[in-house]
KOLZA-687952 format. One record per atom (N, C-alpha, C): x, y, z; residue in three letters. Coordinates in steps of 0.1 Angstrom, whole numbers, plus 5000, padded with zeros to 4 digits. Layout:
N
XYZala ...
***
This chain:
225
177421015462unk 177920895456unk 176920785454unk 176420745446unk 175720635440unk 175520535447unk 174320475447unk 174520325453unk 175520235452unk 175420215438unk 176620085434unk 177520155434unk 178320235432unk 179720315436unk 179520255450unk 179220265460unk 179220265473unk 179120075472unk 178520005467unk 178519905465unk 179919795460unk 180419865447unk 181719805445unk 182519855454unk 182719975462unk 183520005468unk 184019915480unk 182619885488unk 182419765497unk 183319595490unk 183319555477unk 183619465472unk 184919525473unk 185419625464unk 186519665463unk 187619625477unk 186719665491unk 187719695499unk 187919575505unk 187019505505unk 186719335510unk 187719235504unk 188519305491unk 189419205482unk 190419235486unk 190819355491unk 192219425490unk 192519465478unk 192019445466unk 191719545452unk 193419465450unk 193419535437unk 194819465428unk 195919525430unk 196919415438unk 198219425447unk 198519365457unk 196919425467unk 197019405482unk 196619285478unk 196719165471unk 196719025476unk 197918985469unk 198718945480unk 199918915475unk 200518785483unk 199618715486unk 200218535490unk 200018505482unk 201218365486unk 202018245472unk 200618205469unk 201118165454unk 199818155445unk 199218005449unk 200417925456unk 199417775456unk 198617785465unk 198317885474unk 197517915488unk 195917925481unk 196217935465unk 194817935459unk 194018085459unk 193618105447unk 193118245448unk 191318265458unk 190518125465unk 189918155474unk 190418145486unk 191518085483unk 192418145498unk 192518275499unk 193218295491unk 193818445491unk 192818545498unk 191518555490unk 190418655492unk 189518605509unk 189818465511unk 189618425525unk 190318525535unk 191518475536unk 192418545546unk 192618735548unk 192518815531unk 192718905532unk 191418995535unk 190118925535unk 189118975543unk 188818965557unk 189318875563unk 189618815577unk 190918945583unk 191618975576unk 192519085576unk 191919205583unk 191319235570unk 190619365572unk 189819375587unk 188819335591unk 188019315599unk 188919305611unk 189819205609unk 190419195628unk 191519355629unk 191419395618unk 192219525621unk 191519655628unk 190119665621unk 189119735626unk 188619715641unk 188519595643unk 188919535655unk 189619575666unk 190619535662unk 191919595673unk 191819765671unk 191619815665unk 191719965666unk 190120045671unk 189119905674unk 188020015671unk 188220125687unk 188820105695unk 189120205700unk 189320375698unk 190720315691unk 190820455685unk 189520515677unk 188920415665unk 188020475656unk 186720565667unk 186520485677unk 185120535684unk 185420685689unk 186620745687unk 186920865695unk 187920915682unk 187920885669unk 188820965660unk 188320885643unk 186920905645unk 186620785631unk 187420835620unk 188020925613unk 188820945607unk 190120875605unk 190420815617unk 191520785616unk 191520645605unk 189920575603unk 189820495590unk 190320545578unk 190820615574unk 191120655562unk 192620595566unk 193320645572unk 194620585574unk 194820435577unk 194120375585unk 193920225586unk 193920175571unk 192720245565unk 192520155552unk 193620165542unk 194120275545unk 195520285537unk 197120245536unk 197020215553unk 197920185552unk 197719965544unk 196519935552unk 196319755551unk 196019805535unk 194719855532unk 194619805513unk 195119835502unk 196319965505unk 196320065494unk 198520025497unk 198619935508unk 200419955507unk 200919875492unk 200419785490unk 200719695477unk 200219685466unk 198819785467unk 198119815454unk 198919895441unk 198719805430unk 199619885416unk 198619985413unk 198720065419unk 197220205415unk 198220255401unk 199320245396unk 199220275386unk 198720235367unk 198420075371unk 198219965366unk 196220005365unk 196120045380unk 194120075377unk 194520145372unk 195020245377unk 194520415367unk 194720425354unk 195320345350unk 195420345337unk 194320255331unk 193620155331unk 192620085331unk 191720165330unk 191120235339unk 190220305343unk 189820425334unk 191020455335unk 191520645324unk 190920565312unk 191720435310unk 191520415297unk 192620515286unk 191720565273unk 192220635259unk 192620765271unk 191820835280unk 192520935285unk 193620925290unk 194320835300unk 196020825301unk 196520815290unk 196220825281unk 197020835268unk 196920985266unk 196421105266unk 196221215266unk 196621295278unk 196821215291unk 197721315298unk 199021315301unk 199521425308unk 200921435305unk 201121355323unk 202621365322unk 203221245336unk 202721355345unk 202421455349unk 202421565360unk 200721535357unk 199621515353unk 198021485357unk 198521335356unk 198921245350unk 198721145355unk 199221115372unk 200121145374unk 200821105391unk 199521195396unk 198821305397unk 197821365405unk 196821285407unk 196321205396unk 195521115395unk 195721035401unk 196720955400unk 197120815408unk 196620835422unk 197220985424unk 197321025442unk 195721015443unk 195221115437unk 193821135444unk 192721025438unk 192920935431unk 192120795431unk 192220705439unk 193520735443unk 193820635457unk 193120665475unk 192720785474unk 192020875482unk 191220855480unk 190520815469unk 188720835468unk 188720635470unk 189420585467unk 189120455474unk 189220415483unk 190020495490unk 190020475506unk 188720535511unk 188620665504unk 187020725515unk 185520635505unk 185820615496unk 184720475493unk 184620405503unk 185720295514unk 185720185521unk 185120245527unk 185220345539unk 185320415551unk 183620455544unk 182720495536unk 181720505537unk 180520355535unk 181220295528unk 181020145527unk 180720015541unk 181820035547unk 182519935555unk 181519895563unk 180419985570unk 178919955573unk 178419835568unk 178619785552unk 177419695547unk 177219535554unk 178419505558unk 178719375557unk 179419355572unk 179419235576unk 180619215587unk 181518995579unk 181918995585unk 182618795581unk 181118735577unk 180618755589unk 179418655591unk 178418655582unk 178218765570unk 177618815558unk 178218745548unk 179118735545unk 179818665532unk 179918505532unk 179418455522unk 179618315516unk 180018285502unk 180518185507unk 181818115493unk 181218015481unk 180318085470unk 180517975462unk 181317895454unk 180817755455unk 181817645448unk 182917715437unk 183817675438unk 185017715426unk 184217635412unk 184817705402unk 184317675390unk 185617695380unk 185917525370unk 187317565368unk 187517645358unk 188717695355unk 189017805347unk 190117755332unk 189417805325unk 190117745311unk 191417785310unk 192117885321unk 193517915320unk 194217925335unk 195117815337unk 195417785352unk 196017945361unk 196618015350unk 196218155358unk 195418245357unk 194518225355unk 193218315361unk 192118235367unk 191218335376unk 190318265388unk 189518325390unk 188318295389unk 187118325398unk 187118315408unk 186818365418unk 186318345430unk 185018405438unk 183818335434unk 182318395435unk 182118355449unk 181318465452unk 180918515469unk 179418555468unk 178918605478unk 177718615481unk 177318685493unk 177318805493unk 177718915507unk 175318925508unk 175218885519unk 174218925527unk 174419095532unk 173619215530unk 173219325534unk 172219385543unk 172019445549unk 170819505558unk 169919525546unk 169119485550unk 167219465550unk 166719315540unk 168219195543unk 168319055540unk 168719065526unk 168819215517unk 169619175505unk 170519105499unk 170518975490unk 172218975486unk 172819005475unk 174119025473unk 174719095460unk 175618965460unk 175518905448unk 176518845442unk 177918925441unk 178718905443unk 180418965440unk 181118885441unk 182018865421unk 182718805420unk 184018895415unk 185218795422unk 186718845425unk 187418795411unk 187818855399unk 188318775391unk 190218835393unk 190718715394unk 192318695396unk 193218695383unk 194218725389unk 195518655376unk 196618635387unk 197418535379unk 198918465392unk 199918555378unk 200418605391unk 201718705386unk 203418645396unk 204118615388unk 205118615401unk 204518535411unk 204318435414unk 203418355420unk 202818455435unk 202218535429unk 201218605435unk 199718605427unk 198718595437unk 197118625431unk 196918775433unk 196618825418unk 196118975417unk 195118985414unk 193819055425unk 192519115413unk 192919185405unk 192219165394unk 192019295380unk 190619325379unk 189419255386unk 188619355385unk 187519275395unk 186219325396unk 185519305405unk 183919285400unk 183419205398unk 181719215395unk 180919245405unk 179919325408unk 179219295415unk 177719345410unk 176719215412unk 175419175407unk 175619195392unk 177119135386unk 177019185373unk 177819285369unk 177919385377unk 178719535374unk 179919525376unk 180919575369unk 181819575369unk 183319655373unk 183819665383unk 184419795391unk 184919895379unk 186219835373unk 186719895362unk 185619995356unk 184719925350unk 184019985340unk 183220105347unk 182820035359unk 181720185367unk 182720295364unk 183820255371unk 184620365375unk 185120465361unk 185320385353unk 185720445341unk 184920535331unk 183320485336unk 182620575328unk 182320715338unk 182420655352unk 182120795355unk 183220895357unk 184320855354unk 185420955351unk 185521045337unk 184820955326unk 184621005312unk 184021135314unk 182421035320unk 181521145319unk 182421315319unk 182921275329unk 183621415338unk 184921475326unk 185821405321unk 186721455319unk 185621575303unk 185121445302unk 184021495283unk 183521685291unk 182821685299unk 182321785305unk 182921895306unk 184221885321unk 185121935323unk 186521955320unk 186821855310unk 188621855304unk 188821775316unk 190621715314unk 190821635323unk 191321735335unk 191921815331unk 192221915346unk 191321965354unk 190021965348unk 188522015356unk 188021865360unk 188821725356unk 188421655364unk 188921615375unk 190121655378unk 191121655388unk 190621725398unk 190421845392unk 189921965403unk 188621895411unk 187521845403unk 186521815409unk 186721645415unk 187721555413unk 188021545426unk 188721555436unk 190121655435unk 190521685445unk 189921755458unk 189121865450unk 187621895457unk 186921765467unk 186621645461unk 185621585469unk 186421515477unk 187821495480unk 188821405489unk 189621525499unk 189221665494unk 188921745507unk 188221745517unk 187221675512unk 185221695522unk 186221595539unk 185421625545unk 185421545558unk 184621485561unk 184921395569unk 184221275565unk 182421275569unk 182321285564unk 180221295566unk 179721225584unk 179421355586unk 178521275602unk 177821165602unk 177421135590unk 176621015592unk 177620875593unk 179320895582unk 179520805578unk 180720795595unk 180920905598unk 181720915617unk 180920825629unk 179620865621unk 178720785630unk 178620635631unk 178620615620unk 178420475615unk 179820365625unk 181120455619unk 182320445623unk 182320405640unk 181420525646unk 182020515659unk 180620415669unk 179820375659unk 178820245665unk 178720115662unk 180020135651unk 180319975645unk 180419895658unk 179819735662unk 180119675670unk 181219545668unk 181819635681unk 183519515676unk 183419415693unk 183519305690unk 183719235705unk 184919305713unk 185719315705unk 186819355711unk 186619475720unk 185919615717unk 185819715720unk 184619685733unk 183719585728unk 182619565737unk 183119485752unk 184219425744unk 184319365760unk 185419455772unk 185019525771unk 185919645777unk 185119755784unk 183819745777unk 182819815783unk 182219765793unk 181419835803unk 180619775813unk 179619725810unk 
***
């Protein structure tokens, strides 16, 4: 997995991605981002004892929190672009499920890159449309590198939904669209699906498992002698 994919995965999951941000629109787009981000880290703290013993439980935790309300069909259509039209219903259904698993696993790899104290929010800018908003943040990563992370949201049915995320100017949607388009050109749609299935069958890496176990949580630390 490339570094940019890891970083995009981090931003993806800090925002709960499209559909997970379903608070009332009058709360404001920035408040939605802030609250969702806090909920993610609070959940990780609550589950820290289980995660220390079973690191792969992180997959279920992420799936339950981040993906419960995600509009994966819309996200998948955007990511596949023209190839969505060429796929049959069975292929679309399988891609949606496998892409969901990929996003979950991407987060599990990226979760150690930042904590709440590493995230700062930049002043809001007026939008030309009242139903659009950009929440601008900066995330400090290990080694003192700072990433600019912009969340692009739209309002629908009194909800704010993320439709794209930009990390240092790189679009999440465009990044994955490029990755899958290359695989489809090389292997065809069935070949791309088989490759995606194989990636998702791989066990959590030893490095990621150790990162999960060693994550410093006040809740767990307080229970240790």
